[in-house]
Each structure stands twice: as C-alpha cells, then as structure tokens.
A tleap script that builds the chain and sets N, CA, C and O, in Angstrom:
source leaprc.protein.ff14SB
mol = sequence {
  NMET LEU ASP ILE GLY GLU GLY ARG LYS ALA
  THR GLY ILE GLU VAL LEU SER TRP ALA PHE
  THR ASP THR ALA HIE HIE ARG GLY GLN ALA
  GLU VAL TYR LEU ARG VAL LYS ASN ILE LYS
  PRO PRO ARG TYR VAL CPHE
}
set mol.1.N position { 68.366 96.112 75.898 }
set mol.1.CA position { 68.218 96.909 77.111 }
set mol.1.C position { 67.077 97.909 76.906 }
set mol.1.O position { 66.929 98.507 75.840 }
set mol.2.N position { 66.298 98.064 77.939 }
set mol.2.CA position { 65.183 99.005 77.923 }
set mol.2.C position { 65.518 100.200 78.798 }
set mol.2.O position { 66.087 100.051 79.880 }
set mol.3.N position { 65.164 101.378 78.326 }
set mol.3.CA position { 65.362 102.591 79.117 }
set mol.3.C position { 64.208 102.671 80.115 }
set mol.3.O position { 63.050 102.773 79.712 }
set mol.4.N position { 64.515 102.626 81.407 }
set mol.4.CA position { 63.462 102.664 82.428 }
set mol.4.C position { 63.411 104.010 83.142 }
set mol.4.O position { 62.821 104.127 84.216 }
set mol.5.N position { 64.017 105.001 82.554 }
set mol.5.CA position { 63.933 106.350 83.101 }
set mol.5.C position { 65.161 106.750 83.889 }
set mol.5.O position { 65.881 105.911 84.430 }
set mol.6.N position { 65.381 108.046 83.940 }
set mol.6.CA position { 66.487 108.640 84.693 }
set mol.6.C position { 67.836 108.047 84.299 }
set mol.6.O position { 68.724 107.889 85.137 }
set mol.7.N position { 67.983 107.718 83.004 }
set mol.7.CA position { 69.246 107.186 82.512 }
set mol.7.C position { 69.522 105.743 82.888 }
set mol.7.O position { 70.614 105.237 82.629 }
set mol.8.N position { 68.551 105.069 83.494 }
set mol.8.CA position { 68.744 103.675 83.897 }
set mol.8.C position { 68.272 102.745 82.792 }
set mol.8.O position { 67.345 103.064 82.048 }
set mol.9.N position { 68.914 101.601 82.695 }
set mol.9.CA position { 68.546 100.602 81.700 }
set mol.9.C position { 68.376 99.244 82.379 }
set mol.9.O position { 69.009 98.951 83.394 }
set mol.10.N position { 67.509 98.429 81.794 }
set mol.10.CA position { 67.269 97.093 82.332 }
set mol.10.C position { 66.959 96.151 81.178 }
set mol.10.O position { 66.482 96.575 80.125 }
set mol.11.N position { 67.234 94.879 81.387 }
set mol.11.CA position { 66.882 93.876 80.380 }
set mol.11.C position { 65.394 93.567 80.505 }
set mol.11.O position { 64.754 93.901 81.502 }
set mol.12.N position { 64.865 92.927 79.480 }
set mol.12.CA position { 63.453 92.555 79.502 }
set mol.12.C position { 63.126 91.636 80.668 }
set mol.12.O position { 62.080 91.781 81.301 }
set mol.13.N position { 64.018 90.688 80.954 }
set mol.13.CA position { 63.768 89.753 82.057 }
set mol.13.C position { 63.783 90.475 83.401 }
set mol.13.O position { 63.044 90.104 84.313 }
set mol.14.N position { 64.620 91.505 83.528 }
set mol.14.CA position { 64.635 92.291 84.768 }
set mol.14.C position { 63.317 93.033 84.957 }
set mol.14.O position { 62.798 93.115 86.070 }
set mol.15.N position { 62.779 93.571 83.869 }
set mol.15.CA position { 61.498 94.279 83.940 }
set mol.15.C position { 60.383 93.305 84.306 }
set mol.15.O position { 59.540 93.618 85.147 }
set mol.16.N position { 60.369 92.126 83.681 }
set mol.16.CA position { 59.350 91.126 84.007 }
set mol.16.C position { 59.471 90.659 85.452 }
set mol.16.O position { 58.464 90.473 86.135 }
set mol.17.N position { 60.695 90.471 85.913 }
set mol.17.CA position { 60.920 90.059 87.296 }
set mol.17.C position { 60.421 91.125 88.257 }
set mol.17.O position { 59.773 90.811 89.256 }
set mol.18.N position { 60.720 92.384 87.960 }
set mol.18.CA position { 60.250 93.479 88.809 }
set mol.18.C position { 58.726 93.508 88.844 }
set mol.18.O position { 58.131 93.659 89.911 }
set mol.19.N position { 58.088 93.363 87.670 }
set mol.19.CA position { 56.628 93.396 87.609 }
set mol.19.C position { 56.027 92.261 88.439 }
set mol.19.O position { 55.039 92.463 89.145 }
set mol.20.N position { 56.620 91.070 88.354 }
set mol.20.CA position { 56.110 89.925 89.109 }
set mol.20.C position { 56.243 90.152 90.614 }
set mol.20.O position { 55.293 89.920 91.362 }
set mol.21.N position { 57.414 90.604 91.062 }
set mol.21.CA position { 57.618 90.803 92.497 }
set mol.21.C position { 56.786 91.969 93.014 }
set mol.21.O position { 56.316 91.935 94.151 }
set mol.22.N position { 56.599 93.002 92.195 }
set mol.22.CA position { 55.771 94.138 92.604 }
set mol.22.C position { 54.316 93.696 92.775 }
set mol.22.O position { 53.650 94.076 93.738 }
set mol.23.N position { 53.835 92.889 91.829 }
set mol.23.CA position { 52.471 92.371 91.916 }
set mol.23.C position { 52.311 91.483 93.148 }
set mol.23.O position { 51.308 91.576 93.856 }
set mol.24.N position { 53.294 90.626 93.404 }
set mol.24.CA position { 53.240 89.749 94.578 }
set mol.24.C position { 53.221 90.567 95.866 }
set mol.24.O position { 52.503 90.231 96.807 }
set mol.25.N position { 54.010 91.638 95.907 }
set mol.25.CA position { 54.051 92.494 97.101 }
set mol.25.C position { 52.682 93.129 97.352 }
set mol.25.O position { 52.171 93.088 98.471 }
set mol.26.N position { 52.093 93.713 96.310 }
set mol.26.CA position { 50.803 94.374 96.486 }
set mol.26.C position { 49.704 93.367 96.805 }
set mol.26.O position { 48.792 93.664 97.577 }
set mol.27.N position { 49.787 92.189 96.220 }
set mol.27.CA position { 48.817 91.136 96.531 }
set mol.27.C position { 48.922 90.751 98.013 }
set mol.27.O position { 47.908 90.581 98.691 }
set mol.28.N position { 50.151 90.617 98.503 }
set mol.28.CA position { 50.360 90.283 99.910 }
set mol.28.C position { 49.820 91.355 100.835 }
set mol.28.O position { 49.206 91.044 101.856 }
set mol.29.N position { 50.042 92.615 100.489 }
set mol.29.CA position { 49.531 93.714 101.306 }
set mol.29.C position { 48.006 93.709 101.323 }
set mol.29.O position { 47.392 93.944 102.364 }
set mol.30.N position { 47.396 93.440 100.171 }
set mol.30.CA position { 45.937 93.391 100.089 }
set mol.30.C position { 45.388 92.234 100.922 }
set mol.30.O position { 44.352 92.374 101.573 }
set mol.31.N position { 46.078 91.091 100.905 }
set mol.31.CA position { 45.623 89.948 101.694 }
set mol.31.C position { 45.671 90.252 103.185 }
set mol.31.O position { 44.755 89.885 103.922 }
set mol.32.N position { 46.718 90.912 103.631 }
set mol.32.CA position { 46.817 91.288 105.043 }
set mol.32.C position { 45.653 92.202 105.413 }
set mol.32.O position { 45.012 92.004 106.444 }
set mol.33.N position { 45.381 93.195 104.582 }
set mol.33.CA position { 44.282 94.126 104.842 }
set mol.33.C position { 42.952 93.378 104.941 }
set mol.33.O position { 42.169 93.616 105.861 }
set mol.34.N position { 42.699 92.475 103.993 }
set mol.34.CA position { 41.444 91.727 104.012 }
set mol.34.C position { 41.340 90.848 105.254 }
set mol.34.O position { 40.271 90.755 105.857 }
set mol.35.N position { 42.431 90.207 105.638 }
set mol.35.CA position { 42.398 89.342 106.818 }
set mol.35.C position { 42.162 90.140 108.099 }
set mol.35.O position { 41.480 89.666 109.007 }
set mol.36.N position { 42.721 91.346 108.175 }
set mol.36.CA position { 42.486 92.209 109.336 }
set mol.36.C position { 41.000 92.554 109.436 }
set mol.36.O position { 40.463 92.710 110.532 }
set mol.37.N position { 40.341 92.673 108.276 }
set mol.37.CA position { 38.910 92.983 108.229 }
set mol.37.C position { 38.048 91.721 108.323 }
set mol.37.O position { 36.836 91.773 108.113 }
set mol.38.N position { 38.685 90.583 108.643 }
set mol.38.CA position { 37.992 89.287 108.743 }
set mol.38.C position { 37.305 88.881 107.444 }
set mol.38.O position { 36.206 88.325 107.457 }
set mol.39.N position { 37.964 89.164 106.323 }
set mol.39.CA position { 37.477 88.761 105.007 }
set mol.39.C position { 38.468 87.757 104.439 }
set mol.39.O position { 39.673 88.008 104.410 }
set mol.40.N position { 37.954 86.620 103.989 }
set mol.40.CA position { 38.836 85.613 103.394 }
set mol.40.C position { 39.200 86.070 101.981 }
set mol.40.O position { 38.320 86.243 101.138 }
set mol.41.N position { 40.501 86.266 101.720 }
set mol.41.CA position { 40.895 86.707 100.380 }
set mol.41.C position { 40.642 85.620 99.339 }
set mol.41.O position { 40.698 84.432 99.656 }
set mol.42.N position { 40.365 86.019 98.104 }
set mol.42.CA position { 40.161 85.018 97.055 }
set mol.42.C position { 41.454 84.271 96.770 }
set mol.42.O position { 42.548 84.781 97.016 }
set mol.43.N position { 41.317 83.069 96.254 }
set mol.43.CA position { 42.482 82.251 95.916 }
set mol.43.C position { 43.256 82.923 94.797 }
set mol.43.O position { 42.671 83.420 93.834 }
set mol.44.N position { 44.572 82.936 94.930 }
set mol.44.CA position { 45.425 83.556 93.914 }
set mol.44.C position { 45.618 82.608 92.749 }
set mol.44.O position { 45.976 81.447 92.944 }
set mol.45.N position { 45.387 83.087 91.549 }
set mol.45.CA position { 45.563 82.297 90.334 }
set mol.45.C position { 46.546 83.032 89.436 }
set mol.45.O position { 46.387 84.227 89.186 }
set mol.46.N position { 47.560 82.325 88.950 }
set mol.46.CA position { 48.533 82.936 88.029 }
set mol.46.C position { 47.899 83.183 86.689 }
set mol.46.O position { 48.556 83.690 85.780 }
savepdb mol mol.pdb
quit
C-alpha cells in the first residue's frame, strides 16, 4: 500500500489506474479544445 496523502492509502495498481485515466481525461479535453480551434489533434500513441 502506498500513502497518497491525507491518511489515504492505495495499491500500486490503483495508482497506475488513476494515472492512466487522468492522462486520458486531459488528453480528451485537449482534443476537444484543438477541434474547437479547427486543429486536427495528433494521433494518440501509447
């Protein structure tokens, strides 16, 4: 278990899952912004 602050704990897989979903969320927000500006977003590569 990893201490993630404020007395909370998480497993390593939970932290990795959070990082992946957080990155996907921000990537999605950036793509929406670029499309609104009529810019084709670059292809996403893992």
